[in-house]
C-alpha positions as a Python dict, from the first residue, in 0.01 Angstrom:
ca = {
    (1, 'M'): (0, 0, 0),
    (2, 'L'): (85, 340, -149),
    (3, 'N'): (409, 522, -60),
    (4, 'K'): (584, 242, 120),
    (5, 'Y'): (936, 135, 12),
    (6, 'P'): (1024, -233, 59),
    (7, 'L'): (1291, -300, 328),
    (8, 'W'): (1574, -358, 85),
    (9, 'K'): (1520, -19, -78),
    (10, 'N'): (1520, 166, 255),
    (11, 'L'): (1839, -28, 352),
    (12, 'L'): (1998, 73, 21),
    (13, 'V'): (1923, 446, 85),
    (14, 'V'): (2063, 419, 440),
    (15, 'I'): (2379, 235, 324),
    (16, 'V'): (2443, 489, 44),
    (17, 'L'): (2395, 781, 279),
    (18, 'M'): (2626, 628, 537),
    (19, 'M'): (2897, 551, 282),
    (20, 'G'): (2861, 903, 141),
    (21, 'F'): (2913, 1052, 487),
    (22, 'I'): (3207, 826, 567),
    (23, 'Y'): (3399, 881, 240),
    (24, 'A'): (3333, 1254, 246),
    (25, 'L'): (3461, 1276, 600),
    (26, 'P'): (3837, 1286, 520),
    (27, 'N'): (3791, 1624, 350),
    (28, 'L'): (3728, 1772, 695),
    (29, 'Y'): (4091, 1691, 793),
    (30, 'P'): (4332, 1937, 633),
    (31, 'D'): (4659, 1809, 489),
    (32, 'D'): (4996, 1894, 639),
    (33, 'Y'): (5277, 2054, 438),
    (34, 'A'): (5544, 1784, 401),
    (35, 'L'): (5863, 1678, 227),
    (36, 'Q'): (5850, 1331, 64),
    (37, 'I'): (6186, 1158, 35),
    (38, 'S'): (6230, 862, -199),
    (39, 'G'): (6508, 688, -392),
    (40, 'S'): (6588, 831, -736),
    (41, 'R'): (6597, 472, -865),
    (42, 'G'): (6404, 161, -774),
    (43, 'S'): (6715, -3, -624),
    (44, 'I'): (6765, 279, -373),
    (45, 'G'): (6552, 248, -61),
    (46, 'V'): (6488, 464, 242),
    (47, 'D'): (6552, 377, 607),
    (48, 'E'): (6617, 530, 947),
    (49, 'S'): (6969, 639, 849),
    (50, 'V'): (6833, 843, 561),
    (51, 'L'): (6575, 997, 791),
    (52, 'K'): (6845, 1085, 1042),
    (53, 'K'): (7050, 1264, 774),
    (54, 'A'): (6750, 1467, 676),
    (55, 'T'): (6646, 1562, 1030),
    (56, 'D'): (7006, 1645, 1124),
    (57, 'A'): (7014, 1887, 831),
    (58, 'L'): (6694, 2049, 947),
    (59, 'D'): (6821, 2071, 1308),
    (60, 'E'): (7147, 2223, 1188),
    (61, 'A'): (6951, 2483, 983),
    (62, 'G'): (6719, 2559, 1279),
    (63, 'I'): (6405, 2461, 1089),
    (64, 'A'): (6121, 2325, 1301),
    (65, 'Y'): (5941, 2017, 1179),
    (66, 'G'): (5663, 1785, 1306),
    (67, 'E'): (5627, 1413, 1264),
    (68, 'A'): (5907, 1244, 1064),
    (69, 'K'): (5832, 889, 964),
    (70, 'V'): (5979, 617, 744),
    (71, 'G'): (5718, 444, 530),
    (72, 'E'): (5732, 144, 294),
    (73, 'K'): (5858, 341, -5),
    (74, 'N'): (5930, 690, 122),
    (75, 'I'): (5994, 920, 418),
    (76, 'I'): (5747, 1187, 518),
    (77, 'I'): (5856, 1492, 723),
    (78, 'R'): (5567, 1731, 816),
    (79, 'F'): (5580, 2109, 867),
    (80, 'A'): (5356, 2376, 1013),
    (81, 'D'): (5326, 2590, 702),
    (82, 'N'): (5424, 2627, 340),
    (83, 'D'): (5707, 2874, 400),
    (84, 'T'): (5878, 2635, 637),
    (85, 'Q'): (5833, 2351, 391),
    (86, 'L'): (5992, 2556, 106),
    (87, 'D'): (6286, 2658, 336),
    (88, 'A'): (6349, 2293, 433),
    (89, 'Q'): (6371, 2142, 89),
    (90, 'P'): (6712, 2271, -21),
    (91, 'H'): (6869, 2174, 308),
    (92, 'V'): (6746, 1819, 288),
    (93, 'K'): (6834, 1795, -84),
    (94, 'S'): (7186, 1906, -10),
    (95, 'A'): (7230, 1657, 278),
    (96, 'L'): (7096, 1355, 74),
    (97, 'G'): (7253, 1418, -267),
    (98, 'N'): (7142, 1302, -609),
    (99, 'D'): (7048, 949, -492),
    (100, 'Y'): (6724, 1078, -339),
    (101, 'V'): (6433, 1279, -466),
    (102, 'V'): (6309, 1534, -213),
    (103, 'A'): (5956, 1640, -320),
    (104, 'L'): (5717, 1903, -199),
    (105, 'N'): (5395, 1727, -93),
    (106, 'L'): (5091, 1737, 116),
    (107, 'A'): (5060, 1463, 383),
    (108, 'P'): (4705, 1352, 480),
    (109, 'T'): (4595, 1375, 842),
    (110, 'T'): (4309, 1130, 783),
    (111, 'P'): (4247, 906, 1085),
    (112, 'A'): (4375, 546, 1054),
    (113, 'W'): (4024, 395, 1073),
    (114, 'L'): (3910, 603, 774),
    (115, 'S'): (4230, 524, 578),
    (116, 'S'): (4175, 149, 647),
    (117, 'L'): (3844, 181, 461),
    (118, 'G'): (4015, 334, 162),
    (119, 'A'): (3880, 682, 237),
    (120, 'A'): (4094, 979, 130),
    (121, 'P'): (4041, 1350, 70),
    (122, 'M'): (3987, 1495, -278),
    (123, 'K'): (4293, 1611, -463),
    (124, 'L'): (4305, 1990, -506),
    (125, 'G'): (4380, 2149, -847),
    (126, 'L'): (4646, 2408, -910),
    (127, 'D'): (4410, 2702, -860),
    (128, 'L'): (4323, 2577, -509),
    (129, 'R'): (4657, 2436, -392),
    (130, 'G'): (4895, 2683, -557),
    (131, 'G'): (5186, 2611, -798),
    (132, 'V'): (5288, 2677, -1156),
    (133, 'H'): (5126, 2610, -1497),
    (134, 'F'): (5312, 2597, -1821),
    (135, 'L'): (5183, 2546, -2173),
    (136, 'M'): (5458, 2447, -2417),
    (137, 'E'): (5470, 2414, -2789),
    (138, 'V'): (5671, 2136, -2947),
    (139, 'D'): (5857, 2229, -3271),
    (140, 'L'): (5729, 1935, -3478),
    (141, 'A'): (5889, 2079, -3797),
    (142, 'K'): (6228, 2054, -3629),
    (143, 'A'): (6158, 1688, -3537),
    (144, 'V'): (6099, 1609, -3907),
    (145, 'A'): (6401, 1814, -4015),
    (146, 'T'): (6626, 1619, -3774),
    (147, 'T'): (6505, 1293, -3925),
    (148, 'M'): (6583, 1431, -4272),
    (149, 'E'): (6934, 1527, -4164),
    (150, 'I'): (6998, 1178, -4020),
    (151, 'T'): (6864, 1016, -4337),
    (152, 'Q'): (7088, 1242, -4544),
    (153, 'G'): (7390, 1100, -4363),
    (154, 'D'): (7263, 737, -4395),
    (155, 'I'): (7213, 783, -4771),
    (156, 'K'): (7570, 898, -4815),
    (157, 'T'): (7699, 604, -4610),
    (158, 'K'): (7491, 350, -4812),
    (159, 'L'): (7604, 497, -5146),
    (160, 'R'): (7967, 475, -5049),
    (161, 'E'): (7922, 115, -4928),
    (162, 'E'): (7767, 28, -5266),
    (163, 'G'): (8043, 206, -5453),
    (164, 'L'): (7798, 447, -5614),
    (165, 'R'): (7956, 787, -5702),
    (166, 'Y'): (7723, 1077, -5634),
    (167, 'K'): (7757, 1452, -5706),
    (168, 'S'): (7540, 1585, -5429),
    (169, 'V'): (7293, 1481, -5153),
    (170, 'D'): (7077, 1778, -5060),
    (171, 'I'): (6778, 1835, -4832),
    (172, 'L'): (6487, 2019, -5001),
    (173, 'P'): (6278, 2143, -4709),
    (174, 'P'): (6050, 2038, -4570),
    (175, 'K'): (6037, 1666, -4661),
    (176, 'Q'): (6248, 1586, -4964),
    (177, 'I'): (6606, 1468, -5031),
    (178, 'S'): (6764, 1516, -5372),
    (179, 'V'): (7059, 1295, -5478),
    (180, 'G'): (7246, 1395, -5797),
    (181, 'F'): (7458, 1159, -6019),
    (182, 'R'): (7665, 1218, -6335),
    (183, 'D'): (7614, 858, -6449),
    (184, 'E'): (7265, 717, -6536),
    (185, 'D'): (7358, 365, -6431),
    (186, 'D'): (7461, 485, -6088),
    (187, 'R'): (7134, 675, -6062),
    (188, 'D'): (6934, 366, -6158),
    (189, 'N'): (7120, 150, -5901),
    (190, 'A'): (7078, 420, -5639),
    (191, 'L'): (6704, 426, -5713),
    (192, 'S'): (6680, 57, -5649),
    (193, 'L'): (6882, 98, -5333),
    (194, 'A'): (6658, 380, -5207),
    (195, 'R'): (6342, 177, -5264),
    (196, 'R'): (6497, -116, -5084),
    (197, 'E'): (6665, 56, -4791),
    (198, 'F'): (6451, 369, -4733),
    (199, 'S'): (6095, 241, -4734),
    (200, 'D'): (5973, 552, -4539),
    (201, 'F'): (6038, 758, -4853),
    (202, 'L'): (5883, 763, -5201),
    (203, 'A'): (6178, 736, -5435),
    (204, 'E'): (6148, 873, -5789),
    (205, 'S'): (6390, 945, -6078),
    (206, 'A'): (6436, 1277, -6256),
    (207, 'E'): (6679, 1483, -6460),
    (208, 'E'): (6784, 1836, -6365),
    (209, 'N'): (7062, 2064, -6478),
    (210, 'G'): (7242, 1784, -6661),
    (211, 'L'): (7238, 1557, -6359),
    (212, 'F'): (7052, 1227, -6312),
    (213, 'M'): (6851, 1264, -5989),
    (214, 'V'): (6688, 1044, -5732),
    (215, 'K'): (6433, 1229, -5524),
    (216, 'L'): (6316, 1082, -5191),
    (217, 'T'): (5995, 1228, -5043),
    (218, 'L'): (5903, 1145, -4682),
    (219, 'L'): (5565, 967, -4662),
    (220, 'E'): (5295, 1159, -4474),
    (221, 'S'): (5221, 860, -4258),
    (222, 'R'): (5588, 840, -4155),
    (223, 'A'): (5597, 1219, -4095),
    (224, 'K'): (5299, 1180, -3856),
    (225, 'E'): (5477, 894, -3676),
    (226, 'I'): (5785, 1119, -3631),
    (227, 'E'): (5573, 1397, -3487),
    (228, 'D'): (5386, 1158, -3252),
    (229, 'Y'): (5715, 1013, -3138),
    (230, 'A'): (5856, 1360, -3072),
    (231, 'I'): (5554, 1443, -2854),
    (232, 'S'): (5578, 1111, -2674),
    (233, 'Q'): (5948, 1139, -2616),
    (234, 'N'): (5917, 1493, -2490),
    (235, 'L'): (5639, 1388, -2252),
    (236, 'S'): (5872, 1114, -2107),
    (237, 'T'): (6162, 1359, -2086),
    (238, 'L'): (5964, 1629, -1915),
    (239, 'R'): (5820, 1376, -1661),
    (240, 'N'): (6178, 1273, -1580),
    (241, 'R'): (6277, 1640, -1537),
    (242, 'V'): (5979, 1698, -1312),
    (243, 'N'): (6098, 1403, -1100),
    (244, 'E'): (6438, 1563, -1084),
    (245, 'L'): (6284, 1888, -962),
    (246, 'G'): (6121, 1701, -682),
    (247, 'V'): (5752, 1762, -736),
    (248, 'A'): (5479, 1525, -603),
    (249, 'E'): (5161, 1466, -809),
    (250, 'P'): (5264, 1667, -1118),
    (251, 'L'): (5052, 1684, -1434),
    (252, 'V'): (5232, 1636, -1766),
    (253, 'Q'): (5002, 1569, -2057),
    (254, 'R'): (4952, 1633, -2427),
    (255, 'Q'): (4713, 1905, -2541),
    (256, 'G'): (4601, 1919, -2897),
    (257, 'R'): (4838, 1827, -3185),
    (258, 'G'): (5167, 1979, -3071),
    (259, 'R'): (5137, 2122, -2724),
    (260, 'I'): (5219, 1993, -2373),
    (261, 'V'): (5068, 2109, -2040),
    (262, 'V'): (5279, 2088, -1728),
    (263, 'E'): (5131, 2171, -1376),
    (264, 'L'): (5351, 2159, -1076),
    (265, 'P'): (5156, 2187, -755),
    (266, 'G'): (5333, 2343, -461),
    (267, 'V'): (5627, 2484, -669),
    (268, 'Q'): (5685, 2858, -619),
    (269, 'D'): (6040, 2892, -771),
    (270, 'T'): (5913, 2936, -1131),
    (271, 'A'): (6252, 3045, -1261),
    (272, 'E'): (6419, 2715, -1173),
    (273, 'A'): (6118, 2507, -1296),
    (274, 'K'): (6114, 2697, -1626),
    (275, 'R'): (6489, 2672, -1670),
    (276, 'I'): (6504, 2298, -1614),
    (277, 'L'): (6183, 2211, -1803),
    (278, 'G'): (6248, 2441, -2093),
    (279, 'S'): (6618, 2379, -2142),
    (280, 'T'): (6666, 2200, -2473),
    (281, 'A'): (7040, 2159, -2406),
    (282, 'N'): (7183, 1859, -2579),
    (283, 'L'): (7518, 1727, -2677),
    (284, 'E'): (7670, 1626, -3013),
    (285, 'F'): (7988, 1430, -3038),
    (286, 'R'): (8191, 1485, -3360),
    (287, 'L'): (8538, 1425, -3488),
    (288, 'E'): (8758, 1726, -3565),
    (289, 'A'): (8784, 1770, -3942),
    (290, 'R'): (9108, 1662, -4121),
    (291, 'P'): (9307, 1950, -4284),
    (292, 'D'): (9230, 1810, -4633),
    (293, 'A'): (8861, 1767, -4581),
    (294, 'S'): (8620, 1925, -4836),
    (295, 'A'): (8443, 2241, -4740),
    (296, 'G'): (8102, 2074, -4772),
    (297, 'S'): (8188, 1804, -4510),
    (298, 'I'): (8292, 2039, -4224),
    (299, 'E'): (8140, 2300, -3997),
    (300, 'K'): (8314, 2571, -3800),
    (301, 'F'): (8211, 2630, -3435),
    (302, 'E'): (8317, 2877, -3162),
    (303, 'F'): (8433, 2760, -2823),
    (304, 'R'): (8199, 2833, -2540),
    (305, 'S'): (8454, 2963, -2287),
    (306, 'E'): (8737, 3101, -2504),
    (307, 'P'): (8764, 3320, -2816),
    (308, 'R'): (8870, 3063, -3078),
    (309, 'T'): (8708, 2826, -3330),
    (310, 'A'): (8756, 2473, -3456),
    (311, 'S'): (8628, 2287, -3758),
    (312, 'L'): (8433, 1960, -3691),
    (313, 'E'): (8297, 1702, -3929),
    (314, 'R'): (7931, 1734, -4019),
    (315, 'D'): (7866, 1368, -3938),
    (316, 'I'): (7742, 1322, -3576),
    (317, 'I'): (7873, 1019, -3388),
    (318, 'I'): (7602, 1024, -3117),
    (319, 'T'): (7390, 1280, -2936),
    (320, 'G'): (7273, 1321, -2575),
    (321, 'G'): (6993, 1086, -2658),
    (322, 'S'): (7229, 795, -2625),
    (323, 'V'): (7321, 880, -2266),
    (324, 'A'): (7200, 625, -2008),
    (325, 'N'): (7338, 800, -1703),
    (326, 'A'): (7532, 1112, -1619),
    (327, 'Q'): (7687, 1224, -1284),
    (328, 'Q'): (7876, 1539, -1194),
    (329, 'S'): (8221, 1492, -1037),
    (330, 'F'): (8567, 1650, -1032),
    (331, 'D'): (8894, 1572, -1223),
    (332, 'Q'): (9230, 1533, -1055),
    (333, 'N'): (9272, 1915, -1067),
    (334, 'G'): (8948, 1987, -890),
    (335, 'R'): (8775, 2109, -1207),
    (336, 'P'): (8408, 2008, -1267),
    (337, 'E'): (8334, 1728, -1517),
    (338, 'V'): (8047, 1498, -1610),
    (339, 'N'): (8087, 1123, -1615),
    (340, 'I'): (7888, 982, -1899),
    (341, 'K'): (7759, 627, -1945),
    (342, 'L'): (7609, 542, -2282),
    (343, 'D'): (7338, 287, -2376),
    (344, 'S'): (7449, -20, -2567),
    (345, 'L'): (7367, 117, -2909),
    (346, 'G'): (7547, 451, -2836),
    (347, 'G'): (7845, 271, -2689),
    (348, 'N'): (7872, 48, -3004),
    (349, 'K'): (7859, 359, -3230),
    (350, 'M'): (8119, 534, -3020),
    (351, 'F'): (8355, 242, -3026),
    (352, 'H'): (8300, 179, -3396),
    (353, 'V'): (8402, 536, -3486),
    (354, 'T'): (8683, 599, -3228),
    (355, 'K'): (8872, 267, -3286),
    (356, 'D'): (8974, 413, -3621),
    (357, 'A'): (9036, 767, -3487),
    (358, 'V'): (9294, 720, -3214),
    (359, 'Q'): (9513, 1039, -3174),
    (360, 'R'): (9249, 1241, -3353),
    (361, 'N'): (9058, 1509, -3165),
    (362, 'M'): (8686, 1464, -3072),
    (363, 'G'): (8472, 1772, -3010),
    (364, 'V'): (8175, 1786, -2776),
    (365, 'L'): (7918, 2041, -2891),
    (366, 'F'): (7676, 2200, -2639),
    (367, 'V'): (7350, 2254, -2836),
    (368, 'E'): (7077, 2494, -2720),
    (369, 'Y'): (6753, 2599, -2891),
    (370, 'K'): (6694, 2960, -2791),
    (371, 'E'): (6452, 3242, -2862),
    (372, 'D'): (6472, 3617, -2828),
    (373, 'V'): (6279, 3923, -2941),
    (374, 'D'): (6333, 4044, -3290),
    (375, 'T'): (6282, 4422, -3289),
    (376, 'K'): (6342, 4451, -3665),
    (377, 'S'): (6048, 4240, -3772),
    (378, 'T'): (5875, 4341, -4100),
    (379, 'T'): (5550, 4414, -3918),
    (380, 'G'): (5717, 4673, -3694),
    (381, 'Q'): (5599, 4478, -3385),
    (382, 'P'): (5842, 4283, -3161),
    (383, 'K'): (5845, 3921, -3266),
    (384, 'K'): (6003, 3611, -3105),
    (385, 'R'): (6297, 3473, -3307),
    (386, 'R'): (6398, 3110, -3259),
    (387, 'Y'): (6746, 2990, -3331),
    (388, 'V'): (6995, 2710, -3256),
    (389, 'E'): (7325, 2781, -3078),
    (390, 'K'): (7606, 2524, -3100),
    (391, 'K'): (7933, 2580, -2917),
    (392, 'I'): (8228, 2356, -2840),
    (393, 'I'): (8274, 2276, -2467),
    (394, 'S'): (8552, 2016, -2510),
    (395, 'L'): (8807, 1928, -2780),
    (396, 'A'): (9031, 1644, -2659),
    (397, 'T'): (9254, 1383, -2817),
    (398, 'I'): (9129, 1029, -2839),
    (399, 'Q'): (9400, 822, -2657),
    (400, 'S'): (9222, 486, -2701),
    (401, 'P'): (8890, 362, -2842),
    (402, 'L'): (8597, 485, -2635),
    (403, 'G'): (8315, 259, -2516),
    (404, 'N'): (8018, 301, -2295),
    (405, 'S'): (8192, 524, -2037),
    (406, 'F'): (8393, 843, -2058),
    (407, 'R'): (8417, 1200, -1920),
    (408, 'I'): (8324, 1548, -2046),
    (409, 'T'): (8548, 1829, -1927),
    (410, 'G'): (8568, 2202, -2011),
    (411, 'L'): (8263, 2310, -1817),
    (412, 'D'): (8260, 2657, -1660),
    (413, 'S'): (8123, 2576, -1307),
    (414, 'V'): (7999, 2303, -1076),
    (415, 'F'): (7652, 2447, -1123),
    (416, 'E'): (7677, 2399, -1504),
    (417, 'A'): (7814, 2050, -1462),
    (418, 'K'): (7526, 1952, -1228),
    (419, 'E'): (7263, 2093, -1464),
    (420, 'L'): (7415, 1927, -1763),
    (421, 'A'): (7419, 1593, -1578),
    (422, 'L'): (7056, 1637, -1471),
    (423, 'L'): (6940, 1717, -1829),
    (424, 'L'): (7134, 1420, -1971),
    (425, 'R'): (7002, 1191, -1706),
    (426, 'S'): (6643, 1285, -1768),
    (427, 'G'): (6683, 1238, -2147),
    (428, 'A'): (6715, 1460, -2446),
    (429, 'L'): (6417, 1622, -2602),
    (430, 'A'): (6323, 1476, -2934),
    (431, 'A'): (6225, 1828, -3062),
    (432, 'P'): (6267, 2177, -2915),
    (433, 'I'): (5990, 2319, -2688),
    (434, 'Y'): (5894, 2678, -2643),
    (435, 'F'): (5690, 2830, -2366),
    (436, 'V'): (5353, 2963, -2492),
    (437, 'E'): (5181, 3034, -2154),
    (438, 'E'): (5298, 3061, -1800),
    (439, 'R'): (5078, 3104, -1485),
    (440, 'T'): (5164, 3110, -1114),
    (441, 'V'): (4917, 3058, -832),
    (442, 'G'): (5055, 3136, -490),
    (443, 'P'): (4966, 2919, -188),
    (444, 'S'): (4787, 3220, -24),
    (445, 'L'): (4580, 3272, -339),
    (446, 'G'): (4494, 2902, -346),
    (447, 'L'): (4366, 2915, 17),
    (448, 'E'): (4173, 3233, -73),
    (449, 'N'): (4013, 3052, -366),
    (450, 'I'): (3917, 2763, -132),
    (451, 'K'): (3765, 3002, 113),
    (452, 'D'): (3577, 3198, -156),
    (453, 'G'): (3454, 2874, -315),
    (454, 'A'): (3338, 2732, 17),
    (455, 'T'): (3164, 3063, 95),
    (456, 'S'): (2982, 3058, -242),
    (457, 'V'): (2863, 2699, -183),
    (458, 'A'): (2748, 2779, 170),
    (459, 'I'): (2560, 3098, 65),
    (460, 'G'): (2392, 2911, -224),
    (461, 'F'): (2307, 2622, 4),
    (462, 'V'): (2160, 2836, 279),
    (463, 'L'): (1949, 3053, 42),
    (464, 'V'): (1809, 2748, -141),
    (465, 'M'): (1728, 2578, 193),
    (466, 'L'): (1548, 2891, 322),
    (467, 'F'): (1347, 2922, 6),
    (468, 'M'): (1246, 2547, 16),
    (469, 'I'): (1135, 2567, 382),
    (470, 'V'): (931, 2881, 338),
    (471, 'Y'): (773, 2774, 12),
    (472, 'Y'): (719, 2394, 62),
    (473, 'R'): (721, 2363, 447),
    (474, 'V'): (774, 1999, 554),
    (475, 'F'): (840, 1895, 196),
    (476, 'G'): (1100, 2173, 186),
    (477, 'I'): (1271, 2025, 490),
    (478, 'V'): (1273, 1683, 312),
    (479, 'A'): (1434, 1845, 8),
    (480, 'N'): (1698, 2010, 227),
    (481, 'I'): (1788, 1674, 378),
    (482, 'A'): (1831, 1538, 31),
    (483, 'L'): (2030, 1844, -69),
    (484, 'A'): (2276, 1788, 218),
    (485, 'A'): (2297, 1421, 129),
    (486, 'N'): (2371, 1510, -236),
    (487, 'V'): (2671, 1726, -143),
    (488, 'F'): (2805, 1449, 88),
    (489, 'I'): (2764, 1185, -183),
    (490, 'L'): (2910, 1406, -449),
    (491, 'I'): (3221, 1478, -252),
    (492, 'A'): (3248, 1106, -154),
    (493, 'V'): (3231, 994, -519),
    (494, 'M'): (3489, 1249, -626),
    (495, 'S'): (3720, 1134, -343),
    (496, 'L'): (3672, 769, -440),
    (497, 'L'): (3745, 840, -804),
    (498, 'S'): (4048, 1056, -714),
    (499, 'A'): (3897, 1336, -917),
    (500, 'T'): (4069, 1670, -881),
    (501, 'L'): (3873, 1961, -742),
    (502, 'T'): (3930, 2295, -910),
    (503, 'L'): (3769, 2636, -878),
    (504, 'P'): (3538, 2568, -1180),
    (505, 'G'): (3467, 2236, -1002),
    (506, 'I'): (3334, 2434, -711),
    (507, 'A'): (3110, 2621, -954),
    (508, 'G'): (2991, 2282, -1072),
    (509, 'I'): (2897, 2195, -717),
    (510, 'V'): (2694, 2520, -682),
    (511, 'L'): (2516, 2441, -1012),
    (512, 'T'): (2451, 2086, -887),
    (513, 'V'): (2283, 2223, -570),
    (514, 'G'): (2049, 2436, -789),
    (515, 'M'): (1973, 2142, -1021),
    (516, 'A'): (1897, 1905, -727),
    (517, 'V'): (1641, 2146, -595),
    (518, 'D'): (1498, 2202, -944),
    (519, 'A'): (1405, 1830, -955),
    (520, 'N'): (1229, 1857, -617),
    (521, 'V'): (1046, 2169, -736),
    (522, 'L'): (915, 1974, -1039),
    (523, 'I'): (796, 1686, -810),
    (524, 'Y'): (636, 1916, -544),
    (525, 'E'): (458, 2128, -803),
    (526, 'R'): (322, 1809, -961),
    (527, 'I'): (198, 1691, -617),
    (528, 'R'): (28, 2032, -568),
    (529, 'E'): (-138, 2000, -907),
    (530, 'E'): (-270, 1654, -823),
    (531, 'L'): (-410, 1787, -490),
    (532, 'R'): (-585, 2066, -674),
    (533, 'N'): (-738, 1812, -909),
    (534, 'G'): (-897, 1644, -605),
    (535, 'L'): (-670, 1342, -555),
    (536, 'P'): (-626, 1229, -194),
    (537, 'P'): (-280, 1302, -39),
    (538, 'Q'): (-136, 949, -71),
    (539, 'S'): (-242, 928, -436),
    (540, 'A'): (-106, 1285, -499),
    (541, 'I'): (234, 1185, -361),
    (542, 'H'): (249, 875, -575),
    (543, 'A'): (131, 1050, -891),
    (544, 'G'): (365, 1349, -832),
    (545, 'Y'): (679, 1141, -814),
    (546, 'D'): (565, 907, -1091),
    (547, 'R'): (463, 1174, -1344),
    (548, 'A'): (750, 1418, -1277),
    (549, 'F'): (1015, 1145, -1329),
    (550, 'V'): (1017, 1168, -1711),
    (551, 'S'): (1069, 1545, -1710),
    (552, 'I'): (1345, 1519, -1455),
    (553, 'F'): (1514, 1233, -1638),
    (554, 'D'): (1502, 1415, -1975),
    (555, 'A'): (1641, 1738, -1830),
    (556, 'N'): (1926, 1570, -1647),
    (557, 'V'): (2026, 1342, -1938),
    (558, 'T'): (2050, 1637, -2187),
    (559, 'T'): (2271, 1826, -1927),
    (560, 'L'): (2482, 1512, -1872),
    (561, 'I'): (2535, 1483, -2251),
    (562, 'A'): (2652, 1846, -2261),
    (563, 'A'): (2881, 1782, -1962),
    (564, 'L'): (3036, 1475, -2127),
    (565, 'I'): (3101, 1673, -2447),
    (566, 'L'): (3271, 1945, -2238),
    (567, 'F'): (3485, 1675, -2075),
    (568, 'A'): (3578, 1521, -2410),
    (569, 'I'): (3686, 1836, -2590),
    (570, 'G'): (3767, 2067, -2302),
    (571, 'T'): (4097, 2117, -2119),
    (572, 'G'): (4207, 2224, -1778),
    (573, 'P'): (3942, 2425, -1599),
    (574, 'V'): (3662, 2323, -1841),
    (575, 'K'): (3732, 1958, -1763),
    (576, 'G'): (3729, 2024, -1395),
    (577, 'F'): (3378, 2180, -1429),
    (578, 'A'): (3258, 1894, -1652),
    (579, 'V'): (3370, 1621, -1408),
    (580, 'T'): (3204, 1775, -1110),
    (581, 'L'): (2884, 1859, -1309),
    (582, 'S'): (2861, 1503, -1449),
    (583, 'I'): (2893, 1334, -1109),
    (584, 'G'): (2663, 1597, -951),
    (585, 'I'): (2387, 1520, -1208),
    (586, 'L'): (2394, 1148, -1121),
    (587, 'T'): (2400, 1205, -740),
    (588, 'S'): (2130, 1473, -756),
    (589, 'M'): (1894, 1241, -940),
    (590, 'F'): (1943, 977, -674),
    (591, 'T'): (1889, 1217, -379),
    (592, 'A'): (1608, 1423, -535),
    (593, 'I'): (1405, 1124, -639),
    (594, 'T'): (1500, 822, -427),
    (595, 'V'): (1613, 980, -100),
    (596, 'T'): (1333, 1235, -79),
    (597, 'R'): (1079, 966, -165),
    (598, 'A'): (1214, 749, 118),
    (599, 'V'): (1187, 1034, 373),
    (600, 'V'): (839, 1135, 253),
    (601, 'N'): (730, 772, 282),
    (602, 'M'): (856, 761, 638),
    (603, 'I'): (659, 1074, 726),
    (604, 'Y'): (336, 1012, 535),
    (605, 'G'): (340, 663, 386),
    (606, 'G'): (110, 375, 484),
    (607, 'R'): (-144, 570, 684),
    (608, 'N'): (-459, 782, 635),
    (609, 'I'): (-381, 1152, 619),
    (610, 'G'): (-613, 1448, 550),
    (611, 'S'): (-358, 1699, 416),
    (612, 'L'): (8, 1750, 325),
    (613, 'S'): (239, 2025, 458),
    (614, 'I'): (348, 2140, 110),
    (615, 'G'): (206, 2494, 95),
    (616, 'G'): (16, 2664, -182),
    (617, 'V'): (-280, 2432, -177),
    (618, 'K'): (-602, 2443, 15),
    (619, 'Q'): (-679, 2095, 143),
    (620, 'G'): (-950, 1914, 333),
}
């Protein structure tokens, strides 16, 4: 019999529609502004005592809060609005100390019965929720240069160990090291040593200016590995710093060859976020130079807090990258200090050097990569100038060999000590980073974007529905039912996939609404054409759906391919649009073809009818 679905197909349609409605439902329950409290390390848990400390701090500050509850892994304290949430965070942070992360978050209000089914609302992007967006560029050339400097020191050490006398070991930027010898035999032995010990370099012999040379050129494959490692290490470090900032659901990801995108939902203090994320502060530990040291083996540095200088050896013992943990504290005189704990490799290096340097001074250099505006650029236009600033923060006598734990003193303030400890805890950057783009979206603007987006969807939805009813009558009503089902299913699928809804994503929903109706227009016009050709109503319905399918399928597949390409090569807003459009294409094909056919079958299928309420065709 024409136009009758089997029972299983009708049940499938009903089940899909019910699931779409249920899993879209959580989006009707707005999230609460909340603070999320969790341990800074896996070994630190949360309990009622931690909750009491937090609520006592809020009560003392006179800040109103809603439900405060201890969960399995964290504590959630709810607030009425964003301003109260922002006011509460520093008070709770101060009360709980460094052992706990106090993050800005949104707490769902989804009913328990929906949550038990795994239903959750869609995540909102930065443009809808509010927060800050940073695009940072990683100085990959500096990462390679640092490797060259380390290798330069390693070459000197190896040559001394082998008893090979060299005249010079120089770096020839960007990727070559030149070693000069007076004796040809020493050069030949050094060449064999270089090929054996430094396999990441291409070692070749040469003669220049009366010297026998060994030239080591860094392999391109190794240079790429160094660059990839720098990006990977910086991603890890930035994620750790974001955790220290206390931000829930942040986005930290690579973009292109040498850039990193950081998005921090809910954060409004951009100055602090930029300072912590962008700080390339690091430490270098070096021995003070001996009075008889050669000029080429020493460097002179200024002190950070007093007008004097000191000469340190060029060889670096360890850097901040060897720090496993760092905590701010005070010495016996009440001055701020940072307690350092090194990893095993760093501790071994420190002990190996300091056991032979008792009663010598060791300097701690504070290293920062900075940039300012150069008004004297050759083009006449202001240009950013990047430079490295290294200053001594501590020069103390080594009383006994140092191991994994020691202290850094000479810091200007408690604030500086806390920040240095934070940066060392979160890890050193493998290469400097510079801010290329910065964008802030306030919470009020995010709400306005949601309102405008919802309004645009509603207006488009209503206009399309009115057109379909006027132009296609009963069939128009059927299309509108499918249209509503399409939006529900689209939202449900995005919620289930934990896809993030952005403002361009809302544009994708509006486009999906139009595309879904476009499929129905093709079907209905085909049915009209079959009726004009004299087919009876039942046959016209069957032929209309059957013959329009190929056109609908082709159109949607080509659009889906374009959407997938956008997703693959696009970033940020473009990806948000592509995700919504891709899902929308699939859901609209289901609703425009399968759901409308099921409803039409219910109305007209399996019985003798003289005409169809589809408009535009004289029947009977």
